[in-house]
ZAMARGU-4260 file (C-alpha; in steps of 0.2 Angstrom, whole numbers, plus 5000, padded with zeros to 4 digits):
<rodrens>
0) 4584/5238/5568 | 4579/5238/5586 | 4566/5251/5594 | 4566/5252/5614 | 4548/5251/5618
5) 4548/5247/5636 | 4540/5259/5647 | 4527/5265/5634 | 4508/5262/5635 | 4502/5247/5624
10) 4493/5258/5611 | 4507/5269/5608 | 4519/5254/5607 | 4509/5247/5593 | 4509/5264/5583
15) 4529/5265/5583 | 4532/5246/5579 | 4519/5250/5564 | 4529/5266/5560 | 4546/5258/5561
20) 4539/5245/5548 | 4532/5256/5536 | 4550/5266/5536 | 4560/5250/5534 | 4548/5245/5519
25) 4550/5262/5511 | 4569/5261/5511 | 4568/5243/5503 | 4556/5249/5489 | 4569/5265/5485
30) 4583/5253/5485 | 4576/5240/5473 | 4564/5251/5461 | 4572/5256/5445 | 4577/5274/5444
35) 4565/5283/5436 | 4577/5296/5428 | 4587/5283/5419 | 4582/5282/5402 | 4577/5265/5394
40) 4591/5257/5382 | 4585/5259/5364 | 4580/5242/5354 | 4594/5236/5343 | 4589/5238/5325
45) 4587/5221/5314 | 4601/5216/5303 | 4600/5223/5285 | 4595/5211/5272 | 4609/5208/5260
50) 4606/5216/5243 | 4600/5203/5229 | 4614/5201/5215 | 4609/5204/5198 | 4612/5187/5187
55) 4607/5179/5171 | 4602/5161/5170 | 4605/5148/5157 | 4601/5129/5155 | 4612/5115/5149
60) 4614/5109/5132 | 4617/5092/5125 | 4629/5094/5111 | 4637/5081/5099 | 4655/5084/5103
65) 4671/5075/5097 | 4681/5064/5108 | 4698/5071/5109 | 4716/5063/5115 | 4727/5078/5121
70) 4746/5077/5116 | 4761/5088/5117 | 4776/5089/5103 | 4789/5098/5093 | 4785/5106/5075
75) 4799/5101/5064 | 4803/5101/5046 | 4797/5086/5036 | 4812/5082/5028 | 4827/5096/5029
80) 4840/5096/5015 | 4859/5100/5019 | 4867/5111/5003 | 4885/5110/5003 | 4898/5114/4988
85) 4904/5099/4976 | 4920/5107/4971 | 4932/5112/4985 | 4946/5125/4988 | 4937/5139/4978
90) 4931/5154/4985 | 4913/5160/4986 | 4910/5176/4975 | 4891/5178/4978 | 4877/5173/4990
95) 4860/5175/4983 | 4847/5171/4996 | 4844/5174/5014 | 4835/5164/5029 | 4817/5163/5025
100) 4818/5165/5006 | 4806/5153/4997 | 4817/5146/4982 | 4813/5134/4968 | 4821/5118/4962
105) 4837/5124/4952 | 4837/5140/4957 | 4856/5148/4959 | 4858/5150/4980 | 4877/5155/4978
110) 4891/5157/4965 | 4909/5151/4966 | 4924/5157/4958 | 4923/5150/4941 | 4939/5158/4931
115) 4951/5144/4937 | 4938/5131/4932 | 4935/5140/4915 | 4954/5139/4911 | 4953/5121/4914
120) 4937/5119/4904 | 4945/5128/4890 | 4961/5117/4891 | 4950/5101/4890 | 4941/5107/4874
125) 4958/5112/4867 | 4965/5094/4869 | 4949/5086/4861 | 4950/5098/4845 | 4968/5090/4844
130) 4964/5072/4847 | 4949/5074/4836 | 4961/5079/4823 | 4974/5065/4826 | 4959/5053/4827
135) 4952/5058/4809 | 4971/5057/4802 | 4972/5039/4809 | 4956/5034/4802 | 4959/5040/4785
140) 4976/5030/4786 | 4968/5015/4791 | 4955/5016/4776 | 4969/5019/4764 | 4979/5004/4770
145) 4964/4993/4769 | 4961/4998/4752 | 4981/4996/4747 | 4979/4979/4755 | 4965/4973/4745
150) 4976/4978/4730 | 4991/4968/4736 | 5002/4983/4739 | 5001/4983/4758 | 5006/4968/4770
155) 4994/4961/4783 | 5005/4967/4797 | 5006/4985/4791 | 4988/4985/4788 | 4986/4979/4807
160) 4998/4994/4812 | 4987/5007/4804 | 4971/4999/4812 | 4979/4999/4828 | 4985/5017/4827
165) 4966/5022/4822 | 4958/5013/4837 | 4974/5021/4849 | 4968/5038/4842 | 4949/5036/4846
170) 4953/5029/4863 | 4963/5044/4865 | 4949/5056/4859 | 4937/5047/4872 | 4948/5051/4886
175) 4950/5070/4881 | 4931/5071/4879 | 4928/5063/4897 | 4940/5076/4903 | 4932/5090/4894
180) 4915/5083/4901 | 4922/5082/4918 | 4929/5101/4916 | 4911/5105/4910 | 4903/5098/4926
185) 4914/5106/4937 | 4910/5123/4928 | 4892/5120/4932 | 4896/5116/4951 | 4902/5135/4953
190) 4883/5139/4955 | 4875/5130/4971 | 4859/5126/4966 | 4842/5122/4976 | 4839/5103/4976
195) 4820/5106/4978 | 4806/5119/4980 | 4807/5126/4999 | 4812/5137/5011 | 4829/5143/5017
200) 4830/5139/5036 | 4849/5141/5039 | 4862/5149/5030 | 4882/5148/5034 | 4889/5154/5017
205) 4898/5169/5016 | 4907/5179/5002 | 4926/5177/5002 | 4927/5160/5010 | 4935/5145/5004
210) 4923/5129/5000 | 4928/5113/5009 | 4922/5095/5006 | 4908/5092/5016 | 4904/5110/5021
215) 4886/5116/5024 | 4882/5131/5016 | 4862/5131/5016 | 4848/5121/5025 | 4832/5119/5015
220) 4815/5113/5021 | 4808/5103/5008 | 4793/5109/5000 | 4791/5121/5015 | 4781/5105/5023
225) 4781/5105/5042 | 4776/5090/5054 | 4770/5090/5072 | 4780/5075/5081 | 4768/5072/5094
230) 4771/5062/5110 | 4757/5050/5115 | 4756/5036/5129 | 4759/5019/5122 | 4742/5014/5129
235) 4734/5026/5116 | 4744/5023/5102 | 4732/5010/5096 | 4717/5023/5095 | 4727/5033/5081
240) 4727/5028/5062 | 4733/5037/5047 | 4721/5052/5041 | 4713/5054/5059 | 4712/5074/5062
245) 4724/5082/5074 | 4721/5102/5080 | 4736/5111/5086 | 4736/5126/5097 | 4750/5138/5092
250) 4759/5150/5105 | 4748/5164/5100 | 4732/5154/5102 | 4729/5150/5083 | 4722/5134/5079
255) 4730/5124/5064 | 4722/5107/5059 | 4733/5094/5052 | 4731/5074/5047 | 4740/5059/5055
260) 4752/5053/5041 | 4761/5040/5052 | 4761/5031/5070 | 4779/5026/5075 | 4781/5008/5076
265) 4793/5009/5091 | 4791/5016/5109 | 4803/5026/5119 | 4808/5014/5133 | 4812/5029/5145
270) 4795/5038/5143 | 4785/5024/5137 | 4778/5036/5123 | 4778/5035/5105 | 4778/5047/5091
275) 4763/5051/5080 | 4769/5061/5063 | 4755/5074/5059 | 4757/5084/5042 | 4752/5102/5045
280) 4747/5115/5031 | 4758/5130/5027 | 4753/5143/5039 | 4762/5157/5049 | 4756/5152/5066
285) 4768/5138/5067 | 4787/5137/5064 | 4800/5123/5064 | 4808/5121/5082 | 4793/5127/5091
290) 4784/5118/5104 | 4765/5115/5103 | 4750/5107/5111 | 4736/5098/5102 | 4724/5085/5101
295) 4718/5071/5092 | 4700/5068/5085 | 4694/5050/5090 | 4675/5051/5086 | 4660/5060/5092
300) 4649/5058/5107 | 4634/5068/5116 | 4640/5079/5130 | 4631/5090/5143 | 4637/5108/5141
305) 4636/5124/5150 | 4645/5140/5146 | 4663/5142/5153 | 4658/5159/5163 | 4645/5147/5173
310) 4658/5138/5181 | 4666/5144/5197 | 4684/5136/5204 | 4685/5136/5221 | 4699/5126/5233
315) 4702/5115/5217 | 4684/5110/5213 | 4672/5116/5201 | 4655/5124/5206 | 4638/5129/5197
320) 4625/5139/5206 | 4608/5132/5202 | 4592/5142/5205 | 4581/5135/5219 | 4564/5143/5219
325) 4561/5161/5214 | 4577/5171/5220 | 4588/5159/5228 | 4603/5149/5222 | 4611/5134/5229
330) 4630/5129/5225 | 4632/5113/5217 | 4649/5102/5215 | 4651/5096/5197 | 4665/5087/5188
335) 4670/5095/5171 | 4676/5087/5155 | 4680/5092/5138 | 4681/5110/5132 | 4676/5117/5115
340) 4677/5136/5112 | 4666/5144/5126 | 4657/5129/5132 | 4663/5115/5145 | 4657/5099/5146
345) 4648/5093/5164 | 4652/5075/5168 | 4642/5074/5185 | 4632/5084/5196 | 4620/5092/5186
350) 4604/5086/5178 | 4598/5092/5162 | 4585/5106/5163 | 4592/5113/5178 | 4593/5132/5178
355) 4610/5138/5182 | 4618/5155/5184 | 4628/5160/5168 | 4635/5177/5172 | 4640/5184/5190
360) 4641/5167/5198 | 4659/5171/5205 | 4652/5184/5216 | 4638/5171/5223 | 4639/5161/5240
365) 4627/5145/5244 | 4610/5151/5247 | 4612/5170/5241 | 4597/5179/5234 | 4597/5184/5217
370) 4588/5195/5204 | 4587/5186/5188 | 4586/5196/5171 | 4583/5190/5153 | 4596/5201/5144
375) 4615/5203/5148 | 4618/5206/5167 | 4626/5223/5172
</rodrens>
């Protein structure tokens, strides 16, 4: 800004310059000064602290746990008997058992028509009776011929004929008795009998059908005994011996204990696994034909264990939350091992005596604040 001061007296000229300088300073002050009418911005509140989670703590326990070998396999019958008719081309008249029935040795399972067989048996008995009479007569004639020969009335040739007649009659009688025995045996076979105690596992016999040679009428699980045929890698077969304890887990979750009866002497060249035969007790939890998982007990060893509720699985790894100080937790990565009941073994990553979160761990993150309670966590 320029002021024209030429032609003015010196004193007045100085005053005008001073006033101009003050005006410029005032304008600059007004421009640069913050507006007094504009309210000040309120201060941002501090971030709210994350509330502490309520948890319950536990300490690891060292327990004597069994060393186990896991395996899979099928439950099958120890021995399954195939029962069929022993006479062919006869009609089945009665079926007395159904699948699942428990039977005793010698119990009648089915009946086969016996009227034709009964007539054959009657005929055989009649033939035996006739030949018994003929044999008796021939024997008496031979004895008389022997006595008369001693008295000189019969020649040796005639005596020999009577003796031959006696032996022939006895032979015919023996043959007739054999036919009678065969007819009686055939009569007995009209009843299909159980060869042993057990449980009927299959039935194909139907009333009215004709019996055939080799036909299957029933299947019987002998003694009701089942076994678990577990497939074990060849490298682990040497660890198992007859009498070792095995525990199966049935599809329903029930545990069934058995004992090793035998270890197969050969290995499947395709799977490189061997079979281990485990005798099972009678139990409604296992049935022939089902697939079951189980494990063999190889021995016992100490294990550092924690409740399974304390473990958290994230991104394929297992973690525990250890209490640091008074109210903070630290996430630690651990390696898990055996499981037994509600507890799990910790192989690495945890020291004995550490305090870890037992309940509520799945809701925690590393460094969270917690509130420790002594009872059950809500």
